N, C-alpha and C positions, 0 to 999 in steps of 0.2 A: 272185807267186802270183795266179792268177786264180780268184776265187770261182766256184763252180759246176762246177769241173773236179775230176776225181779226183786223188788223190795221184800216181798213175801218170802222168797227163797233165801235171801240173805238173812232175814230175821230167823227163819227156821234153823239155819246154820249157827247163828249166834246162840240160840237156845240149846242146840246140841253141844256146843263148846262149853257153855255154862253148866249144863247138866252133867258133863263128863269131866269137869274141873280143868278144862283146857284154857290156856290164855286166849283172850279175844283176838280174833284174826288168825288163829292157828290153822284152820282149814284153808283160808286164802293163802297162807304161807305154803302149805302143802301143795296147793294147786300151782303156785308159781314155781316151786321147786320141781314138780313133775313136768311142767312145760319146759323149764330150762333144761332138765336132763334129757328130755325128748329131742331137743334141738342140738345138743352137744354131739360132737363127732367122735369122741373117744369111744372105745369098744365096750367098756364096762358101764353098766347102769348102777350108780350108787346113790340114789336119792334117799338115804336113810337119815333119821333124826339122830342127834347126838344126846338128846335128853331122854330120860326114862318116862316122862309123863305122857308120852303118846302111846304107850302100851295099853290099848283099850281092851283088847280081847285075846290076841294070840302071841303077843310079844315079838313081832317081827320088825317093828319100828320103821316100816317102809311108808313113805309119804302116800303112795298109791293105795295102801291099805287103809290109811286114815280117810282118804277120799271115798273108798268103797264102803266103809262102815258108815260114813256120813250119808251116802246115797240111800242106804237102807233105812235111815231114820226119817227121811223127808217124805212129804206128801207126794203123790204121783206126779203132779204138775212140776213141783220143785225138783223132783228126781229127774224128770225129763230135761229140765233146763240145765242142771248140773252135768248130766250125762252128755248133753250136746256140747258143753264147753270143754269137757274132759276128752271127748272123742278124738279130736284132731291130734292131741298129744299121744293118746293110746295108739292111733294109727301110725304115727311116726315111729314109736317104739317098736311096734310089730313089723314095720317095713325094714328097720335096720338091725333087727335081731333075729335069732333062730331059736326054735324050741330046744331046750336042753334035754335030751332023752334020758339023762342020768339023774335029773332032778326028781324028787318025790312028787308023784302025781297029785297028792293032796294039797300042794302049795297052790296059791293063786297064780294065774297065768303070768303076771308081771315078775314073779319070783322064779319062774321056770325058763326065762329067756337068757340067752348069751349074746354078747355083741359080736358083730362080724366086721 
């Protein structure tokens, strides 16, 4: 369960986890890891999973990727709610990192950032 989300949004996330064979609470875990990594002062962002079961689509195992995939499966209202609670962490990451000009441009933005 992610605090700040409606019961409906949390139910939709639970259905997403079940439909994709993820353990219950995996998206909430990814959310907490993303928030934690956004607050850390070290230069490198390394919020990756250690397990293989989070590889839903492209194999990058990044917690923000799991959050993004989840966003795209939710209703528009639930998507807005989840985006609103993810937004502050995204902002912190963007504020303390720079775009890596050498990273492949087809990667999501969170994988093209380098710590400063």
